[in-house]
C-alpha positions as CSV (number, residue, x, y, z in Angstrom):
1,X,63.9,33.7,-11.3
2,X,61.9,32.1,-14.2
3,X,63.8,29.4,-16.0
4,X,63.0,27.8,-19.4
5,X,62.0,24.1,-19.4
6,X,64.7,21.5,-19.9
7,X,67.5,23.9,-19.2
8,X,67.0,25.7,-22.6
9,X,68.5,29.2,-22.7
10,X,67.3,32.4,-24.1
11,X,70.2,34.3,-25.5
12,X,70.5,37.7,-27.1
13,X,73.6,38.9,-29.2
14,X,74.1,42.5,-29.8
15,X,75.1,44.3,-33.0
16,X,77.8,42.2,-34.9
17,X,78.6,44.7,-37.7
18,X,80.6,42.5,-39.8
19,X,82.9,41.2,-37.0
20,X,83.2,37.5,-38.0
21,X,86.2,36.9,-35.8
22,X,84.4,38.0,-32.7
23,X,81.2,36.3,-33.6
24,X,82.9,33.0,-34.2
25,X,84.7,33.2,-30.7
26,X,81.5,34.2,-29.1
27,X,79.6,31.3,-30.4
28,X,82.4,28.9,-29.4
29,X,82.3,30.3,-25.9
30,X,78.5,30.3,-25.5
31,X,78.0,26.9,-27.5
32,X,74.3,27.3,-28.3
33,X,72.4,24.1,-28.2
34,X,69.4,22.9,-30.2
35,X,67.0,23.6,-27.4
36,X,68.3,27.1,-26.9
37,X,66.8,30.3,-28.6
38,X,69.3,32.8,-29.8
39,X,68.1,36.3,-30.8
40,X,70.4,38.2,-33.0
41,X,69.4,41.8,-32.3
42,X,70.1,43.3,-35.8
43,X,72.9,45.1,-37.4
44,X,75.0,42.2,-38.3
45,X,76.2,43.8,-41.5
46,X,78.2,47.0,-42.3
47,X,81.1,48.8,-40.9
48,X,83.2,45.8,-39.8
49,X,85.4,43.7,-42.1
50,X,83.5,40.6,-43.0
51,X,79.7,40.8,-43.3
52,X,79.7,37.9,-45.8
53,X,81.1,35.5,-43.4
54,X,78.9,36.7,-40.6
55,X,75.8,36.0,-42.7
56,X,77.2,32.6,-43.7
57,X,77.7,31.8,-39.9
58,X,74.2,32.9,-39.0
59,X,72.6,30.8,-41.9
60,X,74.6,27.8,-40.6
61,X,73.5,28.6,-37.1
62,X,69.9,28.1,-38.0
63,X,70.5,24.4,-38.2
64,X,72.1,24.3,-34.7
65,X,69.8,26.2,-32.6
66,X,66.4,28.2,-32.7
67,X,67.7,31.4,-34.3
68,X,65.7,34.6,-34.4
69,X,67.2,37.3,-36.5
70,X,65.9,40.8,-36.1
71,X,66.0,43.4,-38.8
72,X,68.3,46.3,-37.9
73,X,68.5,49.7,-39.5
74,X,71.6,48.5,-41.4
75,X,69.9,45.6,-42.9
76,X,67.0,47.9,-43.8
77,X,69.4,50.1,-45.7
78,X,70.9,47.0,-47.4
79,X,67.5,45.8,-48.7
80,X,66.7,49.4,-49.8
81,X,69.8,49.5,-51.9
82,X,68.9,46.3,-53.5
83,X,65.5,47.6,-54.4
84,X,66.4,51.1,-55.7
85,X,69.5,52.7,-57.1
86,X,68.8,55.9,-55.3
87,X,69.3,54.2,-51.9
88,X,72.7,52.8,-52.7
89,X,74.5,56.0,-51.8
90,X,72.9,56.2,-48.3
91,X,73.8,52.5,-47.6
92,X,77.4,53.2,-48.6
93,X,77.5,56.1,-46.1
94,X,76.4,53.8,-43.3
95,X,79.1,51.3,-44.0
96,X,77.6,49.4,-46.9
97,X,80.8,49.8,-48.8
98,X,82.5,47.5,-46.4
99,X,79.7,44.9,-46.7
100,X,80.0,44.9,-50.5
101,X,83.8,44.7,-50.2
102,X,83.5,41.5,-48.3
103,X,81.6,39.9,-51.4
104,X,84.0,41.3,-54.0
105,X,86.2,38.8,-55.9
106,X,90.0,39.4,-55.9
107,X,90.6,42.4,-58.0
108,X,86.9,43.1,-58.4
109,X,84.8,46.1,-57.4
110,X,81.9,46.4,-55.1
111,X,78.7,45.1,-56.8
112,X,75.3,44.3,-55.3
113,X,75.1,41.4,-57.8
114,X,77.8,39.6,-55.9
115,X,75.6,39.0,-52.9
116,X,74.3,35.5,-53.1
117,X,70.5,34.9,-53.3
118,X,70.6,33.0,-50.0
119,X,72.1,36.0,-48.3
120,X,69.4,38.3,-49.7
121,X,66.8,35.7,-48.6
122,X,68.1,35.6,-45.1
123,X,68.3,39.3,-44.6
124,X,64.7,39.7,-46.0
125,X,63.4,37.0,-43.6
126,X,64.4,39.0,-40.5
127,X,61.7,40.1,-38.2
128,X,60.9,43.5,-36.5
129,X,60.6,42.2,-33.0
130,X,60.6,39.0,-30.9
131,X,58.4,38.7,-27.7
132,X,58.4,36.1,-24.9
133,X,56.2,36.0,-21.7
134,X,58.9,38.2,-19.9
135,X,60.9,39.9,-22.5
136,X,60.7,42.1,-25.6
137,X,63.5,42.1,-28.2
138,X,63.9,44.9,-30.7
139,X,66.8,46.5,-32.6
140,X,66.2,50.1,-31.7
141,X,63.4,50.8,-29.0
142,X,59.7,50.6,-28.7
143,X,57.1,53.0,-27.7
144,X,56.1,52.3,-24.1
145,X,52.3,52.6,-24.5
146,X,51.5,50.3,-27.5
147,X,51.7,46.6,-28.0
148,X,54.4,45.6,-30.5
149,X,52.1,44.8,-33.3
150,X,51.0,48.5,-33.3
151,X,54.5,49.9,-33.3
152,X,56.1,52.0,-36.0
153,X,58.6,49.5,-37.6
154,X,61.0,52.5,-38.4
155,X,61.1,53.3,-34.6
156,X,61.7,49.6,-33.8
157,X,64.9,49.9,-35.9
158,X,66.0,53.5,-35.4
159,X,64.8,54.8,-32.0
160,X,67.7,55.3,-29.5
161,X,68.1,53.7,-26.0
162,X,67.9,57.1,-24.5
163,X,64.3,57.2,-25.4
164,X,63.6,54.0,-23.4
165,X,60.7,53.9,-20.9
166,X,59.0,51.0,-19.1
167,X,56.7,49.2,-21.6
168,X,53.0,48.9,-20.7
169,X,53.3,45.1,-20.7
170,X,55.8,45.2,-17.8
171,X,58.2,43.1,-19.9
172,X,62.0,43.8,-20.1
173,X,63.2,45.3,-23.3
174,X,66.4,44.0,-24.8
175,X,67.9,46.0,-27.6
176,X,71.0,47.0,-29.6
177,X,71.4,49.9,-31.9
178,X,72.7,52.5,-29.5
179,X,76.5,52.2,-29.3
180,X,78.0,51.8,-25.8
181,X,81.5,53.1,-26.2
182,X,82.3,51.8,-22.7
183,X,82.1,48.2,-24.2
184,X,79.7,47.2,-21.5
185,X,76.0,46.4,-21.7
186,X,73.7,49.1,-20.0
187,X,70.9,47.8,-17.8
188,X,68.1,50.2,-16.7
189,X,66.1,47.4,-15.1
190,X,63.2,47.7,-17.6
191,X,65.5,47.8,-20.6
192,X,69.0,46.5,-21.4
193,X,71.2,47.6,-24.4
194,X,73.7,45.2,-26.0
195,X,75.3,47.2,-28.6
196,X,78.9,47.3,-27.1
197,X,80.8,48.8,-30.1
198,X,82.1,45.6,-31.7
199,X,83.2,47.2,-34.9
200,X,85.1,50.1,-33.5
201,X,87.4,48.5,-31.0
202,X,84.8,47.4,-28.5
203,X,83.3,44.1,-27.7
204,X,80.5,41.8,-29.1
205,X,78.1,40.8,-26.3
206,X,75.8,37.9,-25.7
207,X,73.4,37.9,-22.8
208,X,71.6,34.9,-21.1
209,X,68.5,37.0,-20.3
210,X,67.4,34.7,-17.5
211,X,70.7,34.1,-15.5
212,X,72.1,37.6,-16.6
213,X,75.4,36.0,-17.5
214,X,77.3,38.0,-20.3
215,X,79.9,36.7,-22.6
216,X,82.0,39.2,-24.6
217,X,84.6,38.7,-27.4
218,X,86.4,41.1,-29.8
219,X,88.2,41.1,-33.0
220,X,91.7,40.8,-31.5
221,X,90.8,37.6,-29.8
222,X,90.1,38.5,-26.3
223,X,87.3,37.0,-24.2
224,X,85.7,37.9,-20.9
225,X,82.6,37.0,-18.9
226,X,80.5,38.9,-16.3
227,X,77.0,39.0,-14.7
228,X,74.7,42.1,-15.1
229,X,74.0,43.4,-11.6
230,X,70.5,44.1,-10.6
231,X,69.8,47.9,-10.9
232,X,69.1,49.5,-7.5
């Protein structure tokens, strides 16, 4: 097993979807260090109760570890709503109403202007993919026959785990986006999905991609750990 120098860990966190309670408990359990790399796989906003505090926590995490934040389809919709009124309704239908509600002052209504500039800057700074010597990180899925720089960005955010096939690079794909209602990560050997349904009664998952340890927390305060078995 390839290990990173100095004991640094390569960690991936699945779709958070506004679940600040679960995220805080997960980070407390995992305790990222300055030398670690933490890849947030996108969809940290929408559907759950507190996207504002999730983004606050992720911004703070940037000073505590090497944070890589991927742009999910929900962040794509959020940015589109900022840039054009015609896209607001679509974002609301995907759970953007709950994101705006987390920014609303007491007694106030949902308003894009309530989102702080620093939060817009953080979302806009998210990247389409992250790649290491052995792993590919995307939100949705990637086409198997092309390098990441030649991929369709929309597919990287919207393609489903069911379309996964071994990548030409031989690297393991780590993704979110496709909700696993079982609450468990799915490992096909060449691809792992970490969207474990955090905002709908499931779990938020963090995977150490090299040791295969999984930490999970949820919005009601439960925690558990496991290890991904190697597929036959």
